[in-house]
BALOBA-1460 file (C-alpha; in Angstrom, 3 decimals):
// residues 193
<rec num="1" residu="m" x="-16.167" y="34.983" z="-3.843"/>
<rec num="2" residu="v" x="-14.024" y="31.359" z="-4.578"/>
<rec num="3" residu="d" x="-12.016" y="31.585" z="-7.428"/>
<rec num="4" residu="p" x="-13.215" y="28.381" z="-9.586"/>
<rec num="5" residu="s" x="-9.853" y="27.549" z="-10.654"/>
<rec num="6" residu="v" x="-8.646" y="26.939" z="-7.157"/>
<rec num="7" residu="r" x="-12.130" y="24.882" z="-6.231"/>
<rec num="8" residu="d" x="-11.402" y="22.881" z="-9.517"/>
<rec num="9" residu="s" x="-7.984" y="22.962" z="-8.665"/>
<rec num="10" residu="n" x="-9.189" y="21.310" z="-4.596"/>
<rec num="11" residu="s" x="-11.223" y="19.333" z="-7.116"/>
<rec num="12" residu="r" x="-8.704" y="17.418" z="-8.554"/>
<rec num="13" residu="r" x="-5.981" y="16.949" z="-5.703"/>
<rec num="14" residu="k" x="-9.584" y="15.427" z="-3.681"/>
<rec num="15" residu="r" x="-10.329" y="13.209" z="-6.251"/>
<rec num="16" residu="r" x="-6.009" y="11.864" z="-6.861"/>
<rec num="17" residu="y" x="-5.785" y="10.938" z="-3.528"/>
<rec num="18" residu="s" x="-9.851" y="9.226" z="-3.077"/>
<rec num="19" residu="v" x="-10.090" y="5.395" z="-3.116"/>
<rec num="20" residu="s" x="-13.602" y="4.025" z="-2.921"/>
<rec num="21" residu="l" x="-13.893" y="1.566" z="0.327"/>
<rec num="22" residu="d" x="-13.690" y="-1.519" z="-1.334"/>
<rec num="23" residu="e" x="-10.381" y="0.000" z="-3.349"/>
<rec num="24" residu="r" x="-9.372" y="0.439" z="0.712"/>
<rec num="25" residu="s" x="-10.295" y="-2.395" z="2.415"/>
<rec num="26" residu="l" x="-9.605" y="-6.358" z="1.258"/>
<rec num="27" residu="s" x="-11.506" y="-9.082" z="3.002"/>
<rec num="28" residu="s" x="-10.111" y="-11.806" z="4.739"/>
<rec num="29" residu="v" x="-10.454" y="-13.443" z="1.434"/>
<rec num="30" residu="e" x="-9.193" y="-11.025" z="-0.512"/>
<rec num="31" residu="s" x="-6.278" y="-9.419" z="0.678"/>
<rec num="32" residu="s" x="-3.219" y="-9.079" z="-0.438"/>
<rec num="33" residu="n" x="0.534" y="-7.302" z="-0.687"/>
<rec num="34" residu="q" x="-1.040" y="-4.275" z="-2.384"/>
<rec num="35" residu="s" x="-0.018" y="-0.970" z="-1.361"/>
<rec num="36" residu="v" x="-3.050" y="1.216" z="-0.384"/>
<rec num="37" residu="q" x="-3.478" y="5.125" z="-0.617"/>
<rec num="38" residu="h" x="-4.521" y="7.552" z="2.391"/>
<rec num="39" residu="m" x="-5.421" y="10.607" z="2.366"/>
<rec num="40" residu="v" x="-3.048" y="12.863" z="4.794"/>
<rec num="41" residu="s" x="-4.696" y="16.438" z="5.905"/>
<rec num="42" residu="s" x="-2.067" y="18.294" z="7.361"/>
<rec num="43" residu="r" x="-5.965" y="21.091" z="8.252"/>
<rec num="44" residu="c" x="-7.328" y="19.871" z="11.284"/>
<rec num="45" residu="k" x="-10.458" y="21.374" z="13.792"/>
<rec num="46" residu="k" x="-8.562" y="22.115" z="16.858"/>
<rec num="47" residu="g" x="-8.644" y="19.715" z="19.402"/>
<rec num="48" residu="e" x="-8.180" y="17.504" z="17.005"/>
<rec num="49" residu="k" x="-5.222" y="14.819" z="16.644"/>
<rec num="50" residu="k" x="-3.173" y="14.672" z="12.628"/>
<rec num="51" residu="l" x="-2.849" y="11.407" z="11.632"/>
<rec num="52" residu="r" x="-0.199" y="11.201" z="8.699"/>
<rec num="53" residu="s" x="0.590" y="7.546" z="7.360"/>
<rec num="54" residu="p" x="3.455" y="5.872" z="8.222"/>
<rec num="55" residu="a" x="4.346" y="5.067" z="4.550"/>
<rec num="56" residu="v" x="5.201" y="8.487" z="4.714"/>
<rec num="57" residu="g" x="6.388" y="9.463" z="7.441"/>
<rec num="58" residu="p" x="5.222" y="12.806" z="9.482"/>
<rec num="59" residu="a" x="7.222" y="16.489" z="9.048"/>
<rec num="60" residu="p" x="10.219" y="16.905" z="11.358"/>
<rec num="61" residu="a" x="8.005" y="19.961" z="13.038"/>
<rec num="62" residu="d" x="5.099" y="17.036" z="14.013"/>
<rec num="63" residu="p" x="4.945" y="14.945" z="16.543"/>
<rec num="64" residu="i" x="4.338" y="11.114" z="16.125"/>
<rec num="65" residu="v" x="0.675" y="10.325" z="16.864"/>
<rec num="66" residu="i" x="0.054" y="7.203" z="19.129"/>
<rec num="67" residu="p" x="-3.530" y="5.994" z="18.758"/>
<rec num="68" residu="q" x="-5.614" y="6.618" z="21.202"/>
<rec num="69" residu="e" x="-9.419" y="3.578" z="21.126"/>
<rec num="70" residu="d" x="-11.392" y="3.376" z="18.545"/>
<rec num="71" residu="e" x="-8.919" y="5.770" z="16.948"/>
<rec num="72" residu="i" x="-7.725" y="4.281" z="13.193"/>
<rec num="73" residu="v" x="-4.638" y="4.355" z="11.976"/>
<rec num="74" residu="p" x="-3.872" y="4.191" z="8.266"/>
<rec num="75" residu="l" x="-1.912" y="1.624" z="6.917"/>
<rec num="76" residu="s" x="1.004" y="1.379" z="5.920"/>
<rec num="77" residu="g" x="0.899" y="-0.245" z="2.806"/>
<rec num="78" residu="n" x="2.480" y="-3.552" z="4.676"/>
<rec num="79" residu="p" x="0.391" y="-6.685" z="3.666"/>
<rec num="80" residu="f" x="-2.781" y="-7.393" z="5.522"/>
<rec num="81" residu="f" x="-5.722" y="-9.023" z="6.955"/>
<rec num="82" residu="t" x="-9.340" y="-8.674" z="7.772"/>
<rec num="83" residu="c" x="-11.389" y="-10.171" z="10.170"/>
<rec num="84" residu="i" x="-15.341" y="-10.299" z="11.636"/>
<rec num="85" residu="i" x="-15.074" y="-11.727" z="14.925"/>
<rec num="86" residu="s" x="-17.316" y="-14.886" z="15.215"/>
<rec num="87" residu="k" x="-18.400" y="-17.253" z="17.730"/>
<rec num="88" residu="s" x="-15.623" y="-19.220" z="17.044"/>
<rec num="89" residu="h" x="-13.397" y="-16.480" z="18.346"/>
<rec num="90" residu="v" x="-14.782" y="-15.722" z="21.458"/>
<rec num="91" residu="v" x="-15.979" y="-18.892" z="22.180"/>
<rec num="92" residu="s" x="-14.261" y="-22.916" z="21.944"/>
<rec num="93" residu="p" x="-12.481" y="-23.258" z="19.874"/>
<rec num="94" residu="r" x="-11.254" y="-19.988" z="20.069"/>
<rec num="95" residu="q" x="-8.400" y="-19.540" z="16.956"/>
<rec num="96" residu="l" x="-8.386" y="-16.735" z="14.417"/>
<rec num="97" residu="s" x="-8.286" y="-18.457" z="11.136"/>
<rec num="98" residu="i" x="-5.270" y="-17.292" z="9.017"/>
<rec num="99" residu="p" x="-6.902" y="-16.182" z="5.500"/>
<rec num="100" residu="k" x="-5.333" y="-19.209" z="2.648"/>
<rec num="101" residu="v" x="-4.887" y="-16.101" z="0.300"/>
<rec num="102" residu="f" x="-2.234" y="-14.813" z="2.504"/>
<rec num="103" residu="y" x="-0.001" y="-18.045" z="3.260"/>
<rec num="104" residu="k" x="2.699" y="-16.845" z="0.854"/>
<rec num="105" residu="f" x="3.762" y="-14.088" z="4.132"/>
<rec num="106" residu="l" x="4.173" y="-16.444" z="6.603"/>
<rec num="107" residu="p" x="6.194" y="-19.782" z="6.840"/>
<rec num="108" residu="s" x="5.485" y="-23.537" z="7.395"/>
<rec num="109" residu="e" x="5.642" y="-23.925" z="10.976"/>
<rec num="110" residu="s" x="4.458" y="-23.409" z="13.877"/>
<rec num="111" residu="l" x="6.134" y="-20.013" z="16.116"/>
<rec num="112" residu="p" x="5.253" y="-17.142" z="18.460"/>
<rec num="113" residu="v" x="3.528" y="-14.145" z="17.054"/>
<rec num="114" residu="l" x="3.052" y="-10.854" z="18.414"/>
<rec num="115" residu="l" x="-0.074" y="-9.427" z="17.783"/>
<rec num="116" residu="s" x="0.211" y="-5.096" z="18.756"/>
<rec num="117" residu="y" x="-2.447" y="-2.905" z="19.955"/>
<rec num="118" residu="q" x="-2.952" y="0.150" z="21.422"/>
<rec num="119" residu="n" x="0.923" y="-0.223" z="22.805"/>
<rec num="120" residu="k" x="0.282" y="-3.574" z="24.146"/>
<rec num="121" residu="v" x="2.066" y="-6.731" z="22.838"/>
<rec num="122" residu="w" x="0.899" y="-10.498" z="23.017"/>
<rec num="123" residu="k" x="2.385" y="-13.436" z="22.429"/>
<rec num="124" residu="v" x="0.620" y="-15.827" z="20.270"/>
<rec num="125" residu="m" x="0.788" y="-19.243" z="18.548"/>
<rec num="126" residu="y" x="0.957" y="-19.258" z="14.807"/>
<rec num="127" residu="c" x="-0.133" y="-22.490" z="14.083"/>
<rec num="128" residu="g" x="1.876" y="-22.422" z="9.996"/>
<rec num="129" residu="h" x="2.215" y="-26.463" z="10.026"/>
<rec num="130" residu="r" x="-0.970" y="-27.344" z="9.527"/>
<rec num="131" residu="q" x="-3.597" y="-27.225" z="6.173"/>
<rec num="132" residu="l" x="-5.947" y="-24.878" z="8.162"/>
<rec num="133" residu="r" x="-3.370" y="-21.807" z="10.035"/>
<rec num="134" residu="r" x="-4.064" y="-20.017" z="12.344"/>
<rec num="135" residu="i" x="-3.632" y="-18.176" z="15.997"/>
<rec num="136" residu="d" x="-4.739" y="-20.430" z="18.601"/>
<rec num="137" residu="i" x="-2.464" y="-20.281" z="21.345"/>
<rec num="138" residu="g" x="-2.567" y="-17.192" z="23.517"/>
<rec num="139" residu="w" x="-6.644" y="-15.800" z="21.094"/>
<rec num="140" residu="k" x="-7.862" y="-16.103" z="24.270"/>
<rec num="141" residu="k" x="-6.303" y="-13.916" z="25.931"/>
<rec num="142" residu="f" x="-6.000" y="-11.580" z="23.530"/>
<rec num="143" residu="v" x="-9.899" y="-11.237" z="22.896"/>
<rec num="144" residu="a" x="-10.405" y="-11.356" z="26.365"/>
<rec num="145" residu="d" x="-7.615" y="-8.183" z="27.494"/>
<rec num="146" residu="n" x="-9.346" y="-6.567" z="24.628"/>
<rec num="147" residu="k" x="-13.121" y="-7.206" z="25.303"/>
<rec num="148" residu="l" x="-13.742" y="-8.310" z="21.407"/>
<rec num="149" residu="k" x="-17.032" y="-8.982" z="20.628"/>
<rec num="150" residu="i" x="-18.862" y="-11.128" z="18.203"/>
<rec num="151" residu="g" x="-19.852" y="-8.441" z="15.031"/>
<rec num="152" residu="d" x="-16.127" y="-6.220" z="16.166"/>
<rec num="153" residu="g" x="-13.725" y="-6.162" z="13.385"/>
<rec num="154" residu="c" x="-10.474" y="-6.744" z="13.108"/>
<rec num="155" residu="v" x="-7.495" y="-5.420" z="11.051"/>
<rec num="156" residu="f" x="-4.000" y="-7.429" z="10.962"/>
<rec num="157" residu="e" x="-1.145" y="-5.831" z="9.427"/>
<rec num="158" residu="l" x="2.310" y="-7.733" z="9.338"/>
<rec num="159" residu="v" x="4.729" y="-5.049" z="10.161"/>
<rec num="160" residu="d" x="7.172" y="-7.372" z="10.574"/>
<rec num="161" residu="s" x="7.865" y="-11.292" z="8.372"/>
<rec num="162" residu="k" x="11.309" y="-11.999" z="9.981"/>
<rec num="163" residu="k" x="9.556" y="-11.895" z="13.869"/>
<rec num="164" residu="l" x="6.001" y="-12.154" z="13.122"/>
<rec num="165" residu="r" x="4.836" y="-8.813" z="14.423"/>
<rec num="166" residu="f" x="1.184" y="-7.804" z="13.687"/>
<rec num="167" residu="n" x="0.038" y="-4.564" z="14.062"/>
<rec num="168" residu="v" x="-3.981" y="-4.950" z="15.379"/>
<rec num="169" residu="q" x="-6.753" y="-2.606" z="14.001"/>
<rec num="170" residu="i" x="-10.039" y="-3.080" z="16.528"/>
<rec num="171" residu="l" x="-13.059" y="-1.688" z="14.976"/>
<rec num="172" residu="n" x="-16.087" y="-2.057" z="17.262"/>
<rec num="173" residu="g" x="-18.656" y="-3.599" z="15.671"/>
<rec num="174" residu="q" x="-21.918" y="-2.024" z="17.526"/>
<rec num="175" residu="l" x="-24.104" y="0.484" z="16.484"/>
<rec num="176" residu="p" x="-23.363" y="4.200" z="18.164"/>
<rec num="177" residu="p" x="-26.526" y="5.073" z="20.702"/>
<rec num="178" residu="e" x="-27.436" y="8.345" z="19.054"/>
<rec num="179" residu="f" x="-28.578" y="5.930" z="15.422"/>
<rec num="180" residu="t" x="-31.166" y="3.214" z="17.710"/>
<rec num="181" residu="p" x="-33.567" y="4.804" z="18.667"/>
<rec num="182" residu="s" x="-35.679" y="4.272" z="21.892"/>
<rec num="183" residu="g" x="-32.984" y="2.104" z="22.954"/>
<rec num="184" residu="q" x="-33.344" y="-0.566" z="20.534"/>
<rec num="185" residu="t" x="-30.395" y="-2.745" z="19.870"/>
<rec num="186" residu="s" x="-29.447" y="-4.541" z="16.589"/>
<rec num="187" residu="n" x="-30.849" y="-7.560" z="18.396"/>
<rec num="188" residu="t" x="-33.912" y="-6.369" z="18.354"/>
<rec num="189" residu="p" x="-36.721" y="-7.004" z="15.620"/>
<rec num="190" residu="i" x="-37.881" y="-5.362" z="13.068"/>
<rec num="191" residu="l" x="-41.773" y="-5.028" z="13.133"/>
<rec num="192" residu="i" x="-43.212" y="-4.359" z="10.295"/>
<rec num="193" residu="d" x="-46.357" y="-3.263" z="9.593"/>
């Protein structure tokens, strides 16, 4: 039988680190330089990899974990913004607009930027001298190399503000097959009798 004080202690610990989805993720309009707490688990099922927040850092005995495809890594407390891939990201004009609230973290000039995803780096051009700041030259290659599709989500975390380097996380926007009965897709109309 479980001692109630242990259960209460675990519940309190869980509540202390629990952060709602709305607090953890900011839209491209709301992104800011706020620190986000992430739950770090020391228990994993057999075969699972441990994840630790880079802000906390791995314990000396723990190996550094390299993110695999489709693996989500906790943010490290650096400024970040998000976007949902739309038509203008993948077909002409093929550019990524930077949210206005993120302008304060970037210079007002055009400079090369590094986008890092899964241990690969893409050099793209940031246009900061215009009214609408954006990433354009090189963005097309980043989109093609990572097979970005309309509906995918991206998180751009500014990890080096001097060299303008972003760590990127890509979240697949498609429904898993187990949630699509009889081969239906998100493009299939819903029939109501």
